[in-house]
Biopython code that builds the backbone (N, CA, C, O; Angstrom):
import numpy as np
from Bio.PDB.StructureBuilder import StructureBuilder

atoms = [
    (1, "MET", "N", (0.532, -3.258, 7.689)),
    (1, "MET", "CA", (-0.056, -2.037, 7.205)),
    (1, "MET", "C", (-0.875, -1.432, 8.329)),
    (1, "MET", "O", (-1.444, -2.148, 9.154)),
    (2, "TYR", "N", (-0.928, -0.125, 8.356)),
    (2, "TYR", "CA", (-1.701, 0.577, 9.372)),
    (2, "TYR", "C", (-2.600, 1.590, 8.695)),
    (2, "TYR", "O", (-2.185, 2.275, 7.761)),
    (3, "ALA", "N", (-3.804, 1.680, 9.157)),
    (3, "ALA", "CA", (-4.742, 2.677, 8.656)),
    (3, "ALA", "C", (-4.769, 3.829, 9.648)),
    (3, "ALA", "O", (-4.950, 3.619, 10.847)),
    (4, "ILE", "N", (-4.591, 5.027, 9.154)),
    (4, "ILE", "CA", (-4.615, 6.205, 10.008)),
    (4, "ILE", "C", (-6.042, 6.740, 9.992)),
    (4, "ILE", "O", (-6.530, 7.178, 8.950)),
    (5, "THR", "N", (-6.697, 6.707, 11.119)),
    (5, "THR", "CA", (-8.076, 7.192, 11.209)),
    (5, "THR", "C", (-8.140, 8.169, 12.371)),
    (5, "THR", "O", (-8.202, 7.764, 13.532)),
    (6, "GLY", "N", (-8.125, 9.436, 12.058)),
    (6, "GLY", "CA", (-8.122, 10.446, 13.121)),
    (6, "GLY", "C", (-6.847, 10.321, 13.926)),
    (6, "GLY", "O", (-5.754, 10.417, 13.368)),
    (7, "ASN", "N", (-6.962, 10.111, 15.222)),
    (7, "ASN", "CA", (-5.798, 9.963, 16.088)),
    (7, "ASN", "C", (-5.482, 8.503, 16.389)),
    (7, "ASN", "O", (-4.667, 8.223, 17.268)),
    (8, "TRP", "N", (-6.107, 7.569, 15.680)),
    (8, "TRP", "CA", (-5.935, 6.152, 15.963)),
    (8, "TRP", "C", (-5.207, 5.447, 14.832)),
    (8, "TRP", "O", (-5.409, 5.770, 13.661)),
    (9, "TRP", "N", (-4.369, 4.496, 15.176)),
    (9, "TRP", "CA", (-3.708, 3.628, 14.202)),
    (9, "TRP", "C", (-4.308, 2.245, 14.381)),
    (9, "TRP", "O", (-4.370, 1.735, 15.500)),
    (10, "ARG", "N", (-4.743, 1.641, 13.305)),
    (10, "ARG", "CA", (-5.302, 0.294, 13.369)),
    (10, "ARG", "C", (-4.498, -0.619, 12.445)),
    (10, "ARG", "O", (-4.329, -0.319, 11.263)),
    (11, "ALA", "N", (-4.013, -1.711, 12.976)),
    (11, "ALA", "CA", (-3.274, -2.666, 12.159)),
    (11, "ALA", "C", (-4.240, -3.453, 11.294)),
    (11, "ALA", "O", (-5.298, -3.878, 11.759)),
    (12, "ALA", "N", (-3.874, -3.646, 10.036)),
    (12, "ALA", "CA", (-4.664, -4.474, 9.126)),
    (12, "ALA", "C", (-3.713, -5.442, 8.468)),
    (12, "ALA", "O", (-3.036, -5.088, 7.503)),
    (13, "GLY", "N", (-3.652, -6.639, 8.964)),
    (13, "GLY", "CA", (-2.703, -7.616, 8.457)),
    (13, "GLY", "C", (-3.345, -8.601, 7.510)),
    (13, "GLY", "O", (-4.119, -8.226, 6.630)),
    (14, "ALA", "N", (-3.022, -9.843, 7.698)),
    (14, "ALA", "CA", (-3.432, -10.888, 6.781)),
    (14, "ALA", "C", (-4.908, -11.238, 6.887)),
    (14, "ALA", "O", (-5.419, -11.958, 6.029)),
    (15, "TYR", "N", (-5.596, -10.771, 7.880)),
    (15, "TYR", "CA", (-6.984, -11.138, 8.097)),
    (15, "TYR", "C", (-7.890, -9.925, 7.941)),
    (15, "TYR", "O", (-7.477, -8.787, 8.158)),
    (16, "ALA", "N", (-9.115, -10.191, 7.566)),
    (16, "ALA", "CA", (-10.075, -9.099, 7.421)),
    (16, "ALA", "C", (-10.231, -8.381, 8.756)),
    (16, "ALA", "O", (-10.277, -9.023, 9.806)),
    (17, "ASN", "N", (-10.311, -7.075, 8.720)),
    (17, "ASN", "CA", (-10.450, -6.284, 9.925)),
    (17, "ASN", "C", (-11.790, -5.568, 9.850)),
    (17, "ASN", "O", (-11.920, -4.596, 9.107)),
    (18, "PRO", "N", (-12.787, -6.021, 10.598)),
    (18, "PRO", "CA", (-14.115, -5.406, 10.495)),
    (18, "PRO", "C", (-14.157, -3.959, 10.972)),
    (18, "PRO", "O", (-15.167, -3.282, 10.778)),
    (19, "GLU", "N", (-13.085, -3.470, 11.591)),
    (19, "GLU", "CA", (-13.064, -2.082, 12.051)),
    (19, "GLU", "C", (-12.747, -1.109, 10.939)),
    (19, "GLU", "O", (-12.924, 0.095, 11.121)),
    (20, "LEU", "N", (-12.284, -1.580, 9.792)),
    (20, "LEU", "CA", (-11.957, -0.699, 8.680)),
    (20, "LEU", "C", (-13.193, -0.496, 7.815)),
    (20, "LEU", "O", (-13.793, -1.457, 7.334)),
    (21, "HIS", "N", (-13.561, 0.752, 7.623)),
    (21, "HIS", "CA", (-14.745, 1.068, 6.836)),
    (21, "HIS", "C", (-14.396, 2.110, 5.785)),
    (21, "HIS", "O", (-13.537, 2.965, 5.998)),
    (22, "ALA", "N", (-15.069, 2.027, 4.658)),
    (22, "ALA", "CA", (-14.878, 3.020, 3.607)),
    (22, "ALA", "C", (-15.158, 4.402, 4.174)),
    (22, "ALA", "O", (-16.100, 4.578, 4.947)),
    (23, "GLY", "N", (-14.357, 5.371, 3.800)),
    (23, "GLY", "CA", (-14.544, 6.733, 4.266)),
    (23, "GLY", "C", (-13.818, 7.067, 5.551)),
    (23, "GLY", "O", (-13.740, 8.242, 5.911)),
    (24, "GLU", "N", (-13.280, 6.076, 6.266)),
    (24, "GLU", "CA", (-12.559, 6.330, 7.513)),
    (24, "GLU", "C", (-11.063, 6.571, 7.298)),
    (24, "GLU", "O", (-10.401, 7.184, 8.136)),
    (25, "MET", "N", (-10.543, 6.092, 6.190)),
    (25, "MET", "CA", (-9.095, 6.130, 5.983)),
    (25, "MET", "C", (-8.701, 7.285, 5.070)),
    (25, "MET", "O", (-9.313, 7.500, 4.024)),
    (26, "ASP", "N", (-7.673, 8.023, 5.478)),
    (26, "ASP", "CA", (-7.170, 9.130, 4.664)),
    (26, "ASP", "C", (-5.955, 8.730, 3.841)),
    (26, "ASP", "O", (-5.719, 9.296, 2.774)),
    (27, "LEU", "N", (-5.183, 7.766, 4.319)),
    (27, "LEU", "CA", (-3.957, 7.333, 3.658)),
    (27, "LEU", "C", (-3.597, 5.950, 4.164)),
    (27, "LEU", "O", (-3.750, 5.659, 5.350)),
    (28, "ILE", "N", (-3.121, 5.099, 3.270)),
    (28, "ILE", "CA", (-2.619, 3.781, 3.656)),
    (28, "ILE", "C", (-1.149, 3.717, 3.268)),
    (28, "ILE", "O", (-0.787, 3.986, 2.123)),
    (29, "VAL", "N", (-0.304, 3.357, 4.230)),
    (29, "VAL", "CA", (1.134, 3.193, 3.995)),
    (29, "VAL", "C", (1.391, 1.703, 3.798)),
    (29, "VAL", "O", (1.127, 0.893, 4.686)),
    (30, "LEU", "N", (1.914, 1.350, 2.613)),
    (30, "LEU", "CA", (2.123, -0.050, 2.255)),
    (30, "LEU", "C", (3.595, -0.422, 2.237)),
    (30, "LEU", "O", (4.424, 0.343, 1.745)),
    (31, "PRO", "N", (3.926, -1.593, 2.773)),
    (31, "PRO", "CA", (5.271, -2.125, 2.571)),
    (31, "PRO", "C", (5.323, -2.790, 1.198)),
    (31, "PRO", "O", (4.292, -2.981, 0.554)),
    (32, "GLY", "N", (6.493, -3.130, 0.769)),
    (32, "GLY", "CA", (6.643, -3.866, -0.482)),
    (32, "GLY", "C", (8.062, -4.367, -0.635)),
    (32, "GLY", "O", (8.985, -3.858, 0.000)),
    (33, "ALA", "N", (8.228, -5.361, -1.476)),
    (33, "ALA", "CA", (9.562, -5.875, -1.765)),
    (33, "ALA", "C", (10.299, -4.930, -2.708)),
    (33, "ALA", "O", (11.522, -4.804, -2.644)),
    (34, "ALA", "N", (9.538, -4.262, -3.589)),
    (34, "ALA", "CA", (10.130, -3.321, -4.542)),
    (34, "ALA", "C", (9.041, -2.380, -5.057)),
    (34, "ALA", "O", (7.850, -2.684, -5.005)),
    (35, "PHE", "N", (9.490, -1.235, -5.553)),
    (35, "PHE", "CA", (8.590, -0.229, -6.131)),
    (35, "PHE", "C", (9.259, 0.385, -7.356)),
    (35, "PHE", "O", (10.472, 0.271, -7.535)),
    (36, "THR", "N", (8.462, 1.032, -8.190)),
    (36, "THR", "CA", (9.002, 1.883, -9.242)),
    (36, "THR", "C", (8.613, 3.320, -8.913)),
    (36, "THR", "O", (7.703, 3.561, -8.120)),
    (37, "ARG", "N", (9.300, 4.255, -9.520)),
    (37, "ARG", "CA", (9.004, 5.660, -9.241)),
    (37, "ARG", "C", (7.614, 6.061, -9.718)),
    (37, "ARG", "O", (7.034, 7.020, -9.210)),
    (38, "ASP", "N", (7.076, 5.323, -10.700)),
    (38, "ASP", "CA", (5.728, 5.650, -11.179)),
    (38, "ASP", "C", (4.637, 4.899, -10.417)),
    (38, "ASP", "O", (3.478, 4.923, -10.830)),
    (39, "GLY", "N", (4.985, 4.233, -9.311)),
    (39, "GLY", "CA", (3.977, 3.692, -8.417)),
    (39, "GLY", "C", (3.678, 2.211, -8.508)),
    (39, "GLY", "O", (2.773, 1.734, -7.824)),
    (40, "LYS", "N", (4.402, 1.464, -9.325)),
    (40, "LYS", "CA", (4.185, 0.021, -9.337)),
    (40, "LYS", "C", (4.753, -0.567, -8.042)),
    (40, "LYS", "O", (5.750, -0.079, -7.510)),
    (41, "ARG", "N", (4.099, -1.627, -7.543)),
    (41, "ARG", "CA", (4.504, -2.232, -6.275)),
    (41, "ARG", "C", (4.584, -3.738, -6.422)),
    (41, "ARG", "O", (3.677, -4.368, -6.966)),
    (42, "LEU", "N", (5.668, -4.309, -5.937)),
    (42, "LEU", "CA", (5.815, -5.753, -5.845)),
    (42, "LEU", "C", (5.631, -6.127, -4.390)),
    (42, "LEU", "O", (6.434, -5.747, -3.538)),
    (43, "GLY", "N", (4.570, -6.874, -4.104)),
    (43, "GLY", "CA", (4.283, -7.276, -2.730)),
    (43, "GLY", "C", (5.065, -8.518, -2.344)),
    (43, "GLY", "O", (6.101, -8.835, -2.929)),
    (44, "TYR", "N", (4.547, -9.201, -1.356)),
    (44, "TYR", "CA", (5.222, -10.389, -0.840)),
    (44, "TYR", "C", (4.529, -11.675, -1.265)),
    (44, "TYR", "O", (4.889, -12.750, -0.785)),
    (45, "GLY", "N", (3.544, -11.593, -2.155)),
    (45, "GLY", "CA", (2.955, -12.776, -2.747)),
    (45, "GLY", "C", (1.757, -13.371, -2.047)),
    (45, "GLY", "O", (1.237, -14.387, -2.507)),
    (46, "GLY", "N", (1.295, -12.790, -0.963)),
    (46, "GLY", "CA", (0.161, -13.359, -0.249)),
    (46, "GLY", "C", (-1.194, -12.866, -0.723)),
    (46, "GLY", "O", (-2.206, -13.520, -0.471)),
    (47, "GLY", "N", (-1.238, -11.724, -1.405)),
    (47, "GLY", "CA", (-2.495, -11.164, -1.878)),
    (47, "GLY", "C", (-3.335, -10.504, -0.796)),
    (47, "GLY", "O", (-4.479, -10.127, -1.048)),
    (48, "PHE", "N", (-2.782, -10.356, 0.414)),
    (48, "PHE", "CA", (-3.548, -9.794, 1.527)),
    (48, "PHE", "C", (-3.902, -8.334, 1.277)),
    (48, "PHE", "O", (-5.035, -7.916, 1.514)),
    (49, "TYR", "N", (-2.945, -7.570, 0.804)),
    (49, "TYR", "CA", (-3.211, -6.156, 0.568)),
    (49, "TYR", "C", (-4.131, -5.976, -0.630)),
    (49, "TYR", "O", (-4.965, -5.070, -0.635)),
    (50, "ASP", "N", (-3.993, -6.823, -1.647)),
    (50, "ASP", "CA", (-4.887, -6.737, -2.804)),
    (50, "ASP", "C", (-6.337, -6.884, -2.375)),
    (50, "ASP", "O", (-7.212, -6.173, -2.872)),
    (51, "THR", "N", (-6.593, -7.802, -1.457)),
    (51, "THR", "CA", (-7.951, -8.025, -0.966)),
    (51, "THR", "C", (-8.468, -6.797, -0.224)),
    (51, "THR", "O", (-9.595, -6.356, -0.448)),
    (52, "LEU", "N", (-7.640, -6.253, 0.656)),
    (52, "LEU", "CA", (-8.042, -5.063, 1.406)),
    (52, "LEU", "C", (-8.262, -3.877, 0.473)),
    (52, "LEU", "O", (-9.232, -3.136, 0.628)),
    (53, "LEU", "N", (-7.366, -3.695, -0.493)),
    (53, "LEU", "CA", (-7.444, -2.530, -1.369)),
    (53, "LEU", "C", (-8.609, -2.620, -2.347)),
    (53, "LEU", "O", (-9.049, -1.598, -2.872)),
    (54, "ALA", "N", (-9.110, -3.809, -2.597)),
    (54, "ALA", "CA", (-10.273, -3.961, -3.464)),
    (54, "ALA", "C", (-11.570, -3.815, -2.674)),
    (54, "ALA", "O", (-12.636, -3.625, -3.259)),
    (55, "GLY", "N", (-11.484, -3.903, -1.351)),
    (55, "GLY", "CA", (-12.679, -3.844, -0.506)),
    (55, "GLY", "C", (-12.823, -2.509, 0.182)),
    (55, "GLY", "O", (-13.050, -1.495, -0.480)),
    (56, "PRO", "N", (-12.696, -2.484, 1.517)),
    (56, "PRO", "CA", (-12.977, -1.261, 2.269)),
    (56, "PRO", "C", (-12.006, -0.117, 1.981)),
    (56, "PRO", "O", (-12.319, 1.041, 2.256)),
    (57, "ALA", "N", (-10.847, -0.424, 1.437)),
    (57, "ALA", "CA", (-9.861, 0.623, 1.193)),
    (57, "ALA", "C", (-9.828, 1.091, -0.257)),
    (57, "ALA", "O", (-8.942, 1.860, -0.632)),
    (58, "ALA", "N", (-10.759, 0.650, -1.067)),
    (58, "ALA", "CA", (-10.797, 1.075, -2.468)),
    (58, "ALA", "C", (-10.896, 2.593, -2.543)),
    (58, "ALA", "O", (-11.749, 3.194, -1.890)),
    (59, "GLY", "N", (-10.043, 3.202, -3.321)),
    (59, "GLY", "CA", (-10.073, 4.651, -3.501)),
    (59, "GLY", "C", (-9.270, 5.451, -2.488)),
    (59, "GLY", "O", (-9.130, 6.664, -2.643)),
    (60, "VAL", "N", (-8.738, 4.803, -1.453)),
    (60, "VAL", "CA", (-7.932, 5.505, -0.454)),
    (60, "VAL", "C", (-6.522, 5.705, -1.030)),
    (60, "VAL", "O", (-5.959, 4.760, -1.584)),
    (61, "PRO", "N", (-5.939, 6.900, -0.918)),
    (61, "PRO", "CA", (-4.579, 7.110, -1.415)),
    (61, "PRO", "C", (-3.583, 6.153, -0.753)),
    (61, "PRO", "O", (-3.690, 5.834, 0.431)),
    (62, "LEU", "N", (-2.604, 5.703, -1.561)),
    (62, "LEU", "CA", (-1.604, 4.743, -1.093)),
    (62, "LEU", "C", (-0.207, 5.342, -1.151)),
    (62, "LEU", "O", (0.159, 6.001, -2.124)),
    (63, "ALA", "N", (0.570, 5.104, -0.095)),
    (63, "ALA", "CA", (1.972, 5.519, -0.064)),
    (63, "ALA", "C", (2.825, 4.281, 0.148)),
    (63, "ALA", "O", (2.616, 3.535, 1.105)),
    (64, "GLY", "N", (3.773, 4.061, -0.731)),
    (64, "GLY", "CA", (4.726, 2.969, -0.579)),
    (64, "GLY", "C", (5.976, 3.501, 0.096)),
    (64, "GLY", "O", (6.446, 4.591, -0.229)),
    (65, "VAL", "N", (6.514, 2.736, 1.035)),
    (65, "VAL", "CA", (7.720, 3.145, 1.762)),
    (65, "VAL", "C", (8.799, 2.111, 1.515)),
    (65, "VAL", "O", (8.570, 0.913, 1.676)),
    (66, "CYS", "N", (9.992, 2.582, 1.119)),
    (66, "CYS", "CA", (11.068, 1.647, 0.811)),
    (66, "CYS", "C", (12.430, 2.314, 0.957)),
    (66, "CYS", "O", (12.536, 3.526, 1.145)),
    (67, "PHE", "N", (13.457, 1.494, 0.866)),
    (67, "PHE", "CA", (14.837, 1.976, 0.803)),
    (67, "PHE", "C", (15.188, 2.223, -0.664)),
    (67, "PHE", "O", (14.566, 1.628, -1.544)),
    (68, "PRO", "N", (16.163, 3.080, -0.949)),
    (68, "PRO", "CA", (16.530, 3.347, -2.341)),
    (68, "PRO", "C", (16.882, 2.086, -3.138)),
    (68, "PRO", "O", (16.635, 2.031, -4.342)),
    (69, "CYS", "N", (17.451, 1.082, -2.484)),
    (69, "CYS", "CA", (17.815, -0.148, -3.192)),
    (69, "CYS", "C", (16.588, -0.939, -3.641)),
    (69, "CYS", "O", (16.718, -1.868, -4.437)),
    (70, "GLN", "N", (15.400, -0.590, -3.148)),
    (70, "GLN", "CA", (14.173, -1.262, -3.537)),
    (70, "GLN", "C", (13.463, -0.566, -4.695)),
    (70, "GLN", "O", (12.411, -1.028, -5.139)),
    (71, "LEU", "N", (14.022, 0.538, -5.190)),
    (71, "LEU", "CA", (13.450, 1.243, -6.335)),
    (71, "LEU", "C", (13.998, 0.642, -7.619)),
    (71, "LEU", "O", (15.210, 0.627, -7.836)),
    (72, "LEU", "N", (13.115, 0.152, -8.460)),
    (72, "LEU", "CA", (13.497, -0.473, -9.721)),
    (72, "LEU", "C", (12.923, 0.306, -10.893)),
    (72, "LEU", "O", (12.025, 1.129, -10.719)),
    (73, "ASP", "N", (13.444, 0.045, -12.085)),
    (73, "ASP", "CA", (12.950, 0.733, -13.280)),
    (73, "ASP", "C", (11.578, 0.246, -13.718)),
    (73, "ASP", "O", (10.771, 1.036, -14.209)),
    (74, "ASP", "N", (11.298, -1.050, -13.549)),
    (74, "ASP", "CA", (10.010, -1.584, -13.969)),
    (74, "ASP", "C", (9.685, -2.832, -13.155)),
    (74, "ASP", "O", (10.583, -3.511, -12.655)),
    (75, "LEU", "N", (8.405, -3.124, -13.030)),
    (75, "LEU", "CA", (7.914, -4.313, -12.334)),
    (75, "LEU", "C", (6.708, -4.853, -13.088)),
    (75, "LEU", "O", (5.966, -4.086, -13.701)),
    (76, "PRO", "N", (6.504, -6.172, -13.050)),
    (76, "PRO", "CA", (5.299, -6.722, -13.681)),
    (76, "PRO", "C", (4.069, -6.363, -12.855)),
    (76, "PRO", "O", (4.136, -6.283, -11.628)),
    (77, "MET", "N", (2.954, -6.151, -13.532)),
    (77, "MET", "CA", (1.694, -5.834, -12.852)),
    (77, "MET", "C", (0.616, -6.773, -13.372)),
    (77, "MET", "O", (0.633, -7.170, -14.537)),
    (78, "GLU", "N", (-0.322, -7.124, -12.496)),
    (78, "GLU", "CA", (-1.484, -7.916, -12.895)),
    (78, "GLU", "C", (-2.721, -7.033, -12.838)),
    (78, "GLU", "O", (-2.677, -5.930, -12.293)),
    (79, "ALA", "N", (-3.811, -7.509, -13.393)),
    (79, "ALA", "CA", (-5.023, -6.704, -13.503)),
    (79, "ALA", "C", (-5.529, -6.209, -12.153)),
    (79, "ALA", "O", (-6.077, -5.109, -12.079)),
    (80, "HIS", "N", (-5.362, -6.985, -11.083)),
    (80, "HIS", "CA", (-5.883, -6.598, -9.769)),
    (80, "HIS", "C", (-4.922, -5.707, -8.974)),
    (80, "HIS", "O", (-5.300, -5.180, -7.928)),
    (81, "ASP", "N", (-3.689, -5.532, -9.453)),
    (81, "ASP", "CA", (-2.709, -4.716, -8.735)),
    (81, "ASP", "C", (-3.066, -3.240, -8.819)),
    (81, "ASP", "O", (-3.503, -2.753, -9.861)),
    (82, "ARG", "N", (-2.876, -2.542, -7.719)),
    (82, "ARG", "CA", (-3.098, -1.095, -7.673)),
    (82, "ARG", "C", (-1.757, -0.391, -7.559)),
    (82, "ARG", "O", (-0.899, -0.799, -6.776)),
    (83, "HIS", "N", (-1.580, 0.662, -8.338)),
    (83, "HIS", "CA", (-0.401, 1.510, -8.199)),
    (83, "HIS", "C", (-0.504, 2.285, -6.889)),
    (83, "HIS", "O", (-1.604, 2.612, -6.444)),
    (84, "VAL", "N", (0.632, 2.576, -6.275)),
    (84, "VAL", "CA", (0.621, 3.480, -5.124)),
    (84, "VAL", "C", (0.662, 4.906, -5.667)),
    (84, "VAL", "O", (1.173, 5.151, -6.760)),
    (85, "ASP", "N", (0.124, 5.834, -4.899)),
    (85, "ASP", "CA", (0.064, 7.227, -5.334)),
    (85, "ASP", "C", (1.371, 7.967, -5.114)),
    (85, "ASP", "O", (1.651, 8.965, -5.777)),
    (86, "MET", "N", (2.171, 7.468, -4.175)),
    (86, "MET", "CA", (3.481, 8.079, -3.914)),
    (86, "MET", "C", (4.414, 7.015, -3.367)),
    (86, "MET", "O", (3.981, 6.071, -2.707)),
    (87, "VAL", "N", (5.709, 7.179, -3.651)),
    (87, "VAL", "CA", (6.737, 6.292, -3.113)),
    (87, "VAL", "C", (7.681, 7.151, -2.291)),
    (87, "VAL", "O", (8.212, 8.154, -2.769)),
    (88, "ILE", "N", (7.880, 6.739, -1.045)),
    (88, "ILE", "CA", (8.725, 7.490, -0.112)),
    (88, "ILE", "C", (9.968, 6.659, 0.174)),
    (88, "ILE", "O", (9.876, 5.510, 0.606)),
    (89, "ALA", "N", (11.137, 7.259, -0.073)),
    (89, "ALA", "CA", (12.413, 6.577, 0.180)),
    (89, "ALA", "C", (13.364, 7.572, 0.828)),
    (89, "ALA", "O", (13.295, 8.765, 0.531)),
    (90, "PRO", "N", (14.257, 7.107, 1.713)),
    (90, "PRO", "CA", (15.224, 8.017, 2.322)),
    (90, "PRO", "C", (16.039, 8.750, 1.253)),
    (90, "PRO", "O", (16.366, 8.180, 0.212)),
    (91, "GLY", "N", (16.352, 9.976, 1.513)),
    (91, "GLY", "CA", (17.142, 10.759, 0.581)),
    (91, "GLY", "C", (16.332, 11.362, -0.545)),
    (91, "GLY", "O", (16.901, 11.925, -1.480)),
    (92, "GLY", "N", (15.030, 11.258, -0.478)),
    (92, "GLY", "CA", (14.180, 11.866, -1.500)),
    (92, "GLY", "C", (14.219, 11.180, -2.832)),
    (92, "GLY", "O", (13.855, 11.775, -3.846)),
    (93, "GLU", "N", (14.650, 9.952, -2.854)),
    (93, "GLU", "CA", (14.761, 9.203, -4.114)),
    (93, "GLU", "C", (13.442, 9.171, -4.805)),
    (93, "GLU", "O", (13.325, 8.589, -5.883)),
]
sb = StructureBuilder()
sb.init_structure("model")
sb.init_model(0)
sb.init_chain("A")
sb.init_seg("    ")
for serial, (resi, resn, name, xyz) in enumerate(atoms, 1):
    if name == "N":
        sb.init_residue(resn, " ", resi, " ")
    sb.init_atom(name, np.array(xyz, "f"), 0.0, 1.0, " ", f" {name:<3s}", serial, name[0])
structure = sb.get_structure()
């Protein structure tokens, strides 16, 4: 995942990144194993993004990026899961 802050891209992976602060991020682009059109996201099971999204990135808009084959009708969600605000797939799916 990368946080876009002005003209800088900062990687935020599996470890806490002290350079990420609330109010600095305009959009977070998230990978995922699958998405639904209404914004549900299936991650990779590590909980790394859940931790980031509950902390310094809380309230920052989220964009999920995937291939059309990763768009499903429904996915299970847990209480700590956050919906993405938009899903971007080739072909405008």
